[in-house]
N, C-alpha and C positions, 0 to 999 in steps of 0.2 A: 539445554542448548547452552552454548558458551557465548558470551558476548565478545564481539571482536574487540581486540586491545584499543582501537582507536575509536570506539563507540561513544557518542556523546552522552554524558550523565544525565540522569533525568532533570529537568529544569526545576529550580527551587525559588528562584527569583519571579515575583508575580510580574515584571516588567518583560521577561523574556516572552517573545512571541512565538507560539507553538509552531506556525509555519516555517520559521526559521530552523526550527529544531528538526522538522523532518527533512528540509533540505540537507542539513548537516548530517543526517543518517544515511541519505542516499549516495550511492557510488554508482559508476558506470556498469560495474559488473552486477549489481542488483537490479538492473533493468533490462528487460528483453522486449524486443519490439517485433511487431508482425508474427506473433505466435499462431499456429493453427491450432485452434481448439474448438472442439464440438459441444463442450459442456462446462458448466460452472465447477463441476468436479474436476475436470481436467486442468482447467485454468488455477484452480486451488492447489491441485498436486505440482503443477509446474512452479508456482511460488514456493511451496514447500521445498521443492528440490533446490530452488535457488538458496533459500535459507539453510539447507543441509549442506550444500556444496560450498558455500562462502563464509557461514558464521557456525558451521558445526552443529546446526540443529538437528533433530531425528525427524525427518521429513514427514513420517506417518503422523507423528504427534502433533506437528504443525497443522498438517492438512486437516486432521480431526477436530482440532480446536476451531480453525475456521469454518468448517463445514457446521460444527454445532452452533457457532455465533450466528451463521446465515439462516439457520432453521428458527431462530427466535424471530427474524425479520430481515428482509432485503436491505443489503447495504448500498443498494443503487441510490444514486443522488438525482439521476435525470441527466439529460445531455450526453449519454453515452459514457457515464463516468460512475464507478462504483468504489468504496472504500472497504473491502472486506478486512476485518480487524479481530484480534482476539488478545485477551489477557491470558498470559501463560505463566505458570509457576516456574521456578528455575532459571529465570533470566533475570539480569540485573540492570539492563538498559533496553530502551526501546529499539527496534529494528524495523527498516523499511525495504519494500521491494515495489516494483512496477512491472506490470506485465500490460502490454498493448497488443490485442488480439487483432489479427487480420480481418476477421467477420464478427459482427456483433453476436453477442449471447443475452438470451432473455434471462433476465435478473429481476423480473416484476419489478421495473423502474417506475416510479411515480408518473413520468410522461409516456410509459408503455414502449420506450425506444430500446434497441438492444444495447448491451454495453460493450463497448470495446477497449476501454482505459481503466484498469485496475490498479489502484495504489492499496497496497498490502501493508498493514501495520501490526506489529506485535509489540506488547508492552508486559513489563511485569506484572504478576497477580495484584500487587498491592498499589499499582499505579492508577487508581481510578481517576482522580481529577485531571492529571497530566494526559490520561488517555483522552478523555472528553475535550480537553483544550486543544490536543493535536487534531482530532478528528474535526472539531470546529474551524481550526485555521485551514485544514486542507480543504473543506467544503467552501470556505469563504474565498481561497484563491482560485479554486477550480470554477467559481461562479464567474469569472472572465471569459466570455466566449472567444476573444481573440486569442488568449493564451491556451483555451481546449483546442482551437483549431490548429494551433502551432504544434502543440504536443502530439496531435494526431498525425502531423506531417513530418516530423522530425525524422532526419534520416539514420541517426546513431544514437545510441544511449548518451555518449557525450553531448550531443547536440540537444537532446531532451534534457539533460541535467543543466545545461547552459541557459535553456529557456526558463526552467524553474528558478534558478539563481537570478536570471536577468530583471 
């Protein structure tokens, strides 16, 4: 997978907030809203296609890594949100995508609620600490019920991104 030329480099300063890094990674073309998907495999393939189309990734490679990580344990946080993620060799910078499904999917969430909002994160193989910090930052930000509600109702990818940046 090739990193897009404008991708943010991995954070190196301890004062950099992980959530700001994720927001910097997201662009409207990496956000799909109200996708019809009947399974986690389908939604993972949808995200992998986004990475392939916009970042030059090999879709099958991305989907396989996401599914392998999910087999280790559910990435669902609860409250209809999941953060599927994978460390992948051959990339030099993190990459993010969002897929919001029209209907919830069973992701074995701790609250047993179906997941509609998927924040996908790919990081370089060696980015263990950055990976964990970004995941923690995403989880912290999405703990806000008002933000989650607003993201579920956003009318466009640009609106969705504006809510994250707001």
